[in-house]
DRENDO-1510 file (C-alpha; in Angstrom, 1 decimal, always signed):
<recs>
REC; n; res; u; v; w
REC; 1; MET; +32.5; -20.5; -28.8 .
REC; 2; ASN; +32.9; -16.9; -28.2 .
REC; 3; GLU; +35.6; -15.6; -30.2 .
REC; 4; PHE; +37.6; -13.7; -27.5 .
REC; 5; TRP; +37.3; -16.3; -24.4 .
REC; 6; HIS; +40.3; -18.4; -23.2 .
REC; 7; LEU; +40.2; -20.6; -20.1 .
REC; 8; PRO; +40.6; -18.6; -17.0 .
REC; 9; ASP; +43.4; -16.4; -16.4 .
REC; 10; PHE; +42.5; -16.8; -12.4 .
REC; 11; PHE; +40.3; -18.6; -10.5 .
REC; 12; VAL; +38.9; -17.5; -6.9 .
REC; 13; ILE; +38.4; -20.8; -5.6 .
REC; 14; GLY; +37.7; -20.1; -1.8 .
REC; 15; VAL; +36.4; -20.6; +0.6 .
REC; 16; GLN; +32.5; -20.5; +1.2 .
REC; 17; LYS; +31.1; -17.8; +3.4 .
REC; 18; ALA; +34.5; -15.7; +3.1 .
REC; 19; GLY; +33.8; -12.9; +0.7 .
REC; 20; THR; +33.9; -14.3; -2.5 .
REC; 21; SER; +30.6; -12.9; -3.6 .
REC; 22; THR; +31.7; -9.4; -2.9 .
REC; 23; LEU; +35.0; -10.0; -4.6 .
REC; 24; HIS; +32.9; -11.1; -7.7 .
REC; 25; GLU; +30.6; -7.9; -7.6 .
REC; 26; TRP; +33.7; -5.9; -7.3 .
REC; 27; LEU; +35.3; -7.7; -10.1 .
REC; 28; ARG; +32.3; -7.7; -12.3 .
REC; 29; ALA; +32.3; -4.1; -12.2 .
REC; 30; GLN; +36.1; -3.8; -13.5 .
REC; 31; PRO; +36.5; -2.8; -17.1 .
REC; 32; GLY; +38.9; -5.4; -18.6 .
REC; 33; VAL; +37.6; -8.2; -16.3 .
REC; 34; CYS; +35.5; -11.1; -18.3 .
REC; 35; LEU; +33.7; -13.6; -15.7 .
REC; 36; PRO; +31.0; -16.0; -16.3 .
REC; 37; LYS; +27.1; -14.4; -16.7 .
REC; 38; ILE; +26.8; -16.2; -13.4 .
REC; 39; LYS; +28.9; -16.7; -10.0 .
REC; 40; GLU; +29.7; -20.2; -9.9 .
REC; 41; THR; +29.2; -22.1; -12.8 .
REC; 42; HIS; +30.3; -25.5; -10.8 .
REC; 43; PHE; +31.7; -26.6; -14.4 .
REC; 44; PHE; +34.9; -28.0; -12.8 .
REC; 45; SER; +33.1; -29.4; -9.5 .
REC; 46; ASP; +29.9; -31.0; -10.9 .
REC; 47; ASP; +30.5; -34.1; -13.0 .
REC; 48; ALA; +27.5; -33.8; -15.3 .
REC; 49; THR; +28.2; -30.0; -16.1 .
REC; 50; TYR; +32.3; -31.0; -16.7 .
REC; 51; ALA; +30.9; -34.2; -19.0 .
REC; 52; ARG; +29.6; -31.3; -21.4 .
REC; 53; GLY; +32.8; -30.2; -22.2 .
REC; 54; VAL; +35.1; -26.8; -22.4 .
REC; 55; ASP; +32.7; -25.6; -25.5 .
REC; 56; GLU; +30.0; -25.5; -23.1 .
REC; 57; TYR; +31.9; -23.9; -20.4 .
REC; 58; SER; +32.8; -21.1; -22.9 .
REC; 59; ARG; +29.2; -20.3; -23.5 .
REC; 60; TRP; +28.5; -18.5; -19.8 .
REC; 61; PHE; +31.5; -16.0; -21.0 .
REC; 62; ASN; +31.1; -13.0; -23.1 .
REC; 63; CYS; +34.4; -11.4; -23.2 .
REC; 64; SER; +36.0; -8.6; -25.1 .
REC; 65; PRO; +39.3; -8.6; -26.8 .
REC; 66; GLY; +42.3; -8.5; -24.2 .
REC; 67; ALA; +40.1; -9.1; -21.2 .
REC; 68; VAL; +41.4; -10.9; -18.3 .
REC; 69; VAL; +39.2; -13.9; -17.8 .
REC; 70; GLY; +38.3; -15.2; -14.3 .
REC; 71; GLU; +36.0; -17.1; -12.7 .
REC; 72; VAL; +35.0; -17.3; -9.0 .
REC; 73; ASP; +33.6; -20.5; -7.6 .
REC; 74; PRO; +34.3; -21.8; -4.0 .
REC; 75; GLU; +33.1; -25.1; -4.8 .
REC; 76; TYR; +36.5; -25.6; -6.6 .
REC; 77; LEU; +38.8; -25.7; -3.5 .
REC; 78; PHE; +36.4; -27.9; -1.6 .
REC; 79; PHE; +35.4; -30.5; -4.1 .
REC; 80; PRO; +38.6; -33.1; -4.5 .
REC; 81; GLN; +37.6; -33.6; -8.4 .
REC; 82; ALA; +37.4; -29.7; -9.3 .
REC; 83; LEU; +41.5; -29.1; -8.9 .
REC; 84; PRO; +42.5; -31.6; -10.9 .
REC; 85; ARG; +40.1; -31.1; -13.7 .
REC; 86; ILE; +41.3; -27.4; -13.6 .
REC; 87; ALA; +45.0; -29.0; -14.1 .
REC; 88; GLU; +44.0; -31.0; -17.0 .
REC; 89; GLN; +42.8; -27.7; -18.8 .
REC; 90; THR; +45.5; -25.3; -18.2 .
REC; 91; SER; +48.3; -25.3; -15.7 .
REC; 92; GLU; +49.0; -21.5; -16.2 .
REC; 93; ALA; +45.8; -20.1; -14.0 .
REC; 94; ARG; +46.5; -18.1; -11.0 .
REC; 95; PHE; +44.6; -18.7; -7.9 .
REC; 96; ILE; +43.0; -16.1; -5.2 .
REC; 97; VAL; +42.0; -18.1; -1.9 .
REC; 98; ILE; +40.1; -16.3; +0.7 .
REC; 99; LEU; +40.2; -17.8; +4.5 .
REC; 100; ARG; +38.2; -16.6; +7.3 .
REC; 101; ASN; +38.3; -17.6; +11.0 .
REC; 102; PRO; +36.8; -21.2; +10.5 .
REC; 103; TYR; +34.5; -21.1; +13.5 .
REC; 104; ASP; +32.8; -18.0; +11.7 .
REC; 105; ARG; +32.7; -19.4; +8.5 .
REC; 106; ALA; +31.2; -22.8; +9.5 .
REC; 107; TYR; +28.6; -21.0; +11.4 .
REC; 108; SER; +27.9; -18.5; +8.4 .
REC; 109; HIS; +27.7; -21.7; +6.5 .
REC; 110; TYR; +25.2; -23.0; +8.6 .
REC; 111; LEU; +23.1; -20.0; +8.9 .
REC; 112; MET; +22.9; -19.9; +4.9 .
REC; 113; THR; +22.2; -23.8; +4.8 .
REC; 114; GLN; +19.3; -22.9; +7.3 .
REC; 115; ARG; +17.7; -20.0; +5.6 .
REC; 116; ARG; +17.5; -22.3; +2.1 .
REC; 117; GLY; +15.6; -24.7; +4.0 .
REC; 118; TYR; +18.0; -27.8; +4.3 .
REC; 119; GLU; +19.0; -27.7; +8.1 .
REC; 120; PRO; +16.3; -28.4; +10.6 .
REC; 121; LEU; +19.0; -29.2; +13.2 .
REC; 122; ASP; +20.5; -26.5; +15.7 .
REC; 123; PHE; +24.1; -25.5; +15.0 .
REC; 124; SER; +25.7; -27.8; +17.8 .
REC; 125; MET; +23.6; -30.7; +16.6 .
REC; 126; ALA; +24.2; -30.3; +13.1 .
REC; 127; LEU; +28.1; -30.3; +13.8 .
REC; 128; LEU; +27.8; -33.7; +15.6 .
REC; 129; ALA; +25.7; -34.9; +12.6 .
REC; 130; GLU; +28.2; -33.6; +10.1 .
REC; 131; GLU; +30.3; -36.9; +9.8 .
REC; 132; GLU; +27.5; -39.3; +9.4 .
REC; 133; ARG; +25.9; -36.9; +7.0 .
REC; 134; LEU; +29.1; -36.7; +4.7 .
REC; 135; SER; +29.4; -40.4; +5.0 .
REC; 136; ASN; +25.8; -41.3; +4.0 .
REC; 137; GLY; +24.3; -38.3; +2.2 .
REC; 138; GLY; +25.8; -38.1; -1.3 .
REC; 139; VAL; +26.6; -34.8; -3.0 .
REC; 140; HIS; +23.7; -32.6; -1.0 .
REC; 141; ALA; +25.4; -33.2; +2.1 .
REC; 142; PHE; +28.7; -32.8; +0.7 .
REC; 143; ALA; +27.4; -29.4; -0.7 .
REC; 144; HIS; +25.3; -28.5; +2.3 .
REC; 145; HIS; +26.0; -30.0; +5.8 .
REC; 146; SER; +30.1; -30.0; +5.4 .
REC; 147; TYR; +30.5; -27.1; +7.9 .
REC; 148; LEU; +33.6; -28.4; +9.7 .
REC; 149; ALA; +35.2; -29.9; +6.8 .
REC; 150; ARG; +34.9; -26.5; +4.6 .
REC; 151; SER; +36.5; -24.9; +7.7 .
REC; 152; ASP; +39.6; -27.6; +7.7 .
REC; 153; TYR; +41.7; -25.5; +5.5 .
REC; 154; GLY; +44.8; -27.6; +5.4 .
REC; 155; ASP; +43.6; -30.5; +3.1 .
REC; 156; GLN; +42.1; -28.3; +0.7 .
REC; 157; LEU; +45.6; -26.2; +0.5 .
REC; 158; TYR; +47.4; -29.2; +0.3 .
REC; 159; ARG; +45.3; -30.5; -2.8 .
REC; 160; LEU; +46.0; -27.1; -4.4 .
REC; 161; SER; +49.5; -27.1; -3.9 .
REC; 162; GLU; +50.0; -30.7; -5.3 .
REC; 163; CYS; +47.7; -29.8; -8.6 .
REC; 164; PHE; +49.6; -26.6; -8.9 .
REC; 165; PRO; +53.0; -26.5; -7.6 .
REC; 166; GLU; +54.3; -23.7; -9.9 .
REC; 167; ALA; +50.9; -21.4; -9.6 .
REC; 168; ASP; +50.8; -18.2; -8.5 .
REC; 169; TYR; +48.6; -17.9; -5.4 .
REC; 170; LEU; +47.2; -15.0; -3.5 .
REC; 171; TYR; +45.7; -15.5; +0.0 .
REC; 172; LEU; +43.3; -12.9; +1.3 .
REC; 173; HIS; +41.5; -12.9; +4.8 .
REC; 174; PHE; +37.9; -12.1; +4.7 .
REC; 175; ASP; +38.5; -9.5; +7.9 .
REC; 176; GLU; +40.5; -7.4; +5.6 .
REC; 177; MET; +38.0; -7.3; +3.0 .
REC; 178; VAL; +35.4; -6.2; +5.2 .
REC; 179; SER; +37.3; -3.6; +7.2 .
REC; 180; GLU; +37.0; -0.1; +5.6 .
REC; 181; ALA; +40.6; +0.5; +6.8 .
REC; 182; THR; +41.8; -2.3; +4.3 .
REC; 183; ARG; +39.6; -3.1; +1.7 .
REC; 184; ALA; +41.0; -0.6; -0.9 .
REC; 185; GLY; +44.5; -2.0; -0.2 .
REC; 186; VAL; +43.0; -5.5; -0.7 .
REC; 187; PHE; +41.6; -4.4; -4.2 .
REC; 188; ALA; +44.5; -3.0; -5.6 .
REC; 189; LYS; +46.4; -6.2; -4.7 .
REC; 190; VAL; +43.7; -8.1; -6.2 .
REC; 191; CYS; +44.2; -5.9; -9.5 .
REC; 192; ARG; +47.9; -6.5; -9.4 .
REC; 193; PHE; +47.6; -10.2; -9.0 .
REC; 194; ILE; +45.6; -10.8; -12.0 .
REC; 195; GLY; +47.3; -7.9; -14.1 .
REC; 196; LEU; +44.6; -5.8; -14.4 .
</recs>
């Protein structure tokens, strides 16, 4: 286990296709921030990975003394088992949630899935097929064909508040992160929130 590692002080937990990769790259470049060696370890969302234990999770981190430890993984907001597992390990984490217009998020997700070769249907047919795919397709469908489900933020945010009623949350909007006029202010807000 890394001598200076501890469970994350903050998690960027979603949503997928709303700028989490942009925020991850920006945080990774900041001195004093310790992130895993890869974005999205899926430690808390993947059953097999979680079963390996926290010592295994710590191997993804290479922290310096006094670093602010965090992880960026949009699966954590969507996969139902992830937030309760985080709550089992820590009650003191802070959460950053980036939201995006639900339709734009769903379409961007669709394009990514299509590029990866997992989506043969056009967008409208994929949306019509989603419910059946999610009920019959297991983890693969849940991860790749959940266009509308991931864009329905209500249940996901409710689960977050249920698991962490006392936590600190920072809600951001995708449009503010990509706009030149507001981007610097968003990043300053993130720095204050994580204590950087």
